[in-house]
C-alpha positions in Angstrom: -15.8 21.4 4.8 -12.9 23.3 6.5 -12.4 24.3 10.1 -10.6 27.6 10.9 -9.4 29.1 14.1 -9.2 32.8 13.3 -6.9 33.8 16.2 -6.9 34.4 19.9 -7.0 38.2 19.7 -10.5 39.9 19.9 -10.6 40.9 16.2 -12.7 39.8 13.2 -10.0 40.9 10.7 -8.8 37.4 9.9 -12.3 36.1 9.5 -13.4 39.1 7.4 -10.4 38.6 5.1 -11.0 34.9 4.7 -14.7 35.4 4.0 -13.8 38.0 1.3 -11.2 35.7 -0.3 -13.3 32.5 -0.2 -16.7 34.2 -1.0 -18.4 32.3 1.8 -19.6 32.7 5.3 -17.2 31.4 8.0 -18.6 30.0 11.3 -16.1 29.2 13.9 -16.8 26.1 16.0 -15.8 25.6 19.6 -13.1 23.1 20.5 -11.9 21.4 23.6 -10.9 23.7 26.6 -9.2 26.0 26.8 -11.3 27.6 24.1 -10.0 30.3 21.8 -13.3 32.2 22.3 -12.6 32.2 26.0 -9.2 33.8 25.4 -10.9 36.5 23.3 -13.6 37.2 25.8 -11.0 37.5 28.6 -8.9 39.9 26.6 -11.9 42.1 25.8 -13.1 42.0 29.4 -9.6 42.8 30.9 -9.1 45.6 28.4 -12.5 47.2 29.3 -12.3 46.9 33.0 -8.8 48.3 33.1 -10.0 51.3 31.1 -12.8 51.7 33.7 -10.2 51.9 36.5 -10.9 48.5 38.1 -8.0 46.9 40.0 -7.4 43.3 39.0 -5.8 40.8 41.4 -4.6 37.8 39.4 -3.0 34.5 40.4 -4.5 34.7 43.9 -6.2 32.0 45.9 -9.5 32.9 47.6 -9.7 30.8 50.7 -12.8 32.2 52.5 -15.3 34.9 53.0 -16.5 37.3 55.7 -20.3 37.0 55.9 -22.3 38.8 58.6 -26.1 38.6 58.8 -26.4 37.2 55.3 -24.3 39.9 53.8 -20.8 39.3 52.4 -18.4 42.0 53.6 -15.3 40.6 51.9 -13.4 37.7 50.5 -10.1 36.4 52.0 -7.2 36.0 49.6 -4.1 34.0 50.4 -0.8 34.5 48.7 2.6 33.0 49.4 3.4 35.8 51.9 0.2 36.7 53.6 -3.6 36.8 53.8 -5.6 39.9 52.6 -9.3 40.7 52.7 -10.9 42.4 49.7 -14.0 44.4 50.6 -16.8 45.3 48.2 -20.5 46.1 48.0 -21.3 43.0 45.9 -19.6 39.8 44.7 -20.0 37.5 41.8 -18.9 33.9 42.4 -17.7 32.3 39.2 -15.0 29.9 40.4 -15.9 26.9 38.2 -17.2 23.4 38.9 -15.5 20.3 40.2 -12.7 20.4 37.6 -11.9 24.1 38.3 -11.9 23.8 42.0 -15.0 25.9 42.5 -16.9 22.9 43.9 -15.2 20.3 46.0 -16.0 16.6 46.2 -14.7 14.3 49.0 -15.9 10.8 49.9 -19.5 11.3 51.1 -19.6 15.1 50.7 -19.6 17.8 48.1 -19.6 21.6 48.8 -18.7 25.1 47.6 -15.5 26.0 49.5 -15.5 29.8 49.9 -19.0 30.4 51.2 -20.0 26.8 52.2 -23.1 27.1 50.1 -25.4 24.2 49.5 -25.4 22.4 46.2 -28.3 21.4 44.0 -28.4 18.0 42.2 -28.2 14.4 43.2 -25.9 14.3 46.2 -25.6 10.5 46.1 -22.1 10.1 44.7 -22.9 6.6 43.6 -25.2 8.1 41.0 -22.7 10.7 39.7 -21.2 8.9 36.8 -22.3 6.8 33.8 -19.9 4.1 32.7 -20.4 5.2 29.1 -18.2 8.3 28.9 -20.2 9.8 26.1 -23.7 8.8 27.4 -26.5 10.6 25.6 -27.8 12.1 28.9 -24.3 13.2 29.9 -22.7 12.7 33.3 -24.9 13.4 36.3 -22.1 15.0 38.4 -21.8 17.7 35.7 -25.2 19.1 36.5 -24.4 19.7 40.2 -24.1 23.4 41.2 -25.0 25.9 43.8 -28.6 26.4 44.6 -29.8 29.8 43.4 -33.0 31.9 42.9 -34.0 33.7 39.8 -31.7 36.6 40.6 -28.7 34.1 40.8 -28.4 34.7 44.5 -27.5 31.5 46.6 -30.7 30.1 48.2 -31.7 27.3 50.4 -34.3 24.6 49.6 -37.1 27.0 50.6 -35.9 29.8 48.4 -34.5 31.9 51.3 -31.5 34.0 50.1 -28.3 33.0 52.0 -26.0 35.8 51.0 -27.9 38.8 49.7 -25.1 40.6 47.8 -23.6 37.4 46.3 -24.5 36.3 42.7 -23.5 33.0 41.1 -22.5 32.6 37.5 -21.0 30.2 35.0 -20.0 26.7 35.9 -21.1 27.2 39.5 -24.7 27.0 38.4 -26.7 23.7 38.5 -28.8 22.0 36.0 -26.7 21.9 32.8 -23.9 19.8 31.4 -21.6 22.1 29.4 -19.7 19.2 27.9 -22.9 17.5 26.6 -24.7 20.7 25.6 -21.6 22.6 24.3 -23.1 25.5 26.3 -20.2 26.6 28.5 -19.4 29.9 26.9 -23.1 30.7 26.4 -24.1 30.0 30.1 -21.0 31.9 31.3 -21.7 35.0 29.3 -25.5 35.0 29.9 -25.3 34.3 33.6 -22.2 36.7 34.1 -24.2 39.5 32.4 -27.3 38.8 34.4 -25.2 38.7 37.6 -23.5 41.9 36.7 -26.7 43.7 36.1 -28.1 42.4 39.4 -25.4 43.8 41.7 
């Protein structure tokens, strides 16, 4: 058994050449983050959206949002020099979980910092971890995320939509443990696509 990483560029040329030379099918497995597949997907996405004329602001820190009557008007971005508000018709929130800073945990509290959205999952921090790092059921904190409806819009306990033009994707979603399930890329792609089609 061999393991290959066939490059970080979005191309199958290396894989195709290896399959031809070795006369066998090559299946690439995911490794620890940052994943090569993520680099490839990002490269493809950035190339495509730039061709479509989309302006991209990188290395910025989103610090808040402007929400009026359940509609997001814009997000507030802070840089070294100043604050700026970006306005749009719809927004997709894919800022990550606790490790990525998309969800914040403090003693006795956990929250989403940009929109102050409620989280789904066991909010008793005493239940968040299992002493066995690789427990068969995973780590409970990993399943915490933003409460959403079937359209991936943030919702309260009664299913009422909190921000109608906001859609949640990726690690911000509740109910799955990407480390245990090895489902991070799959959930990110499927939910990102669903969110994008919903806007």
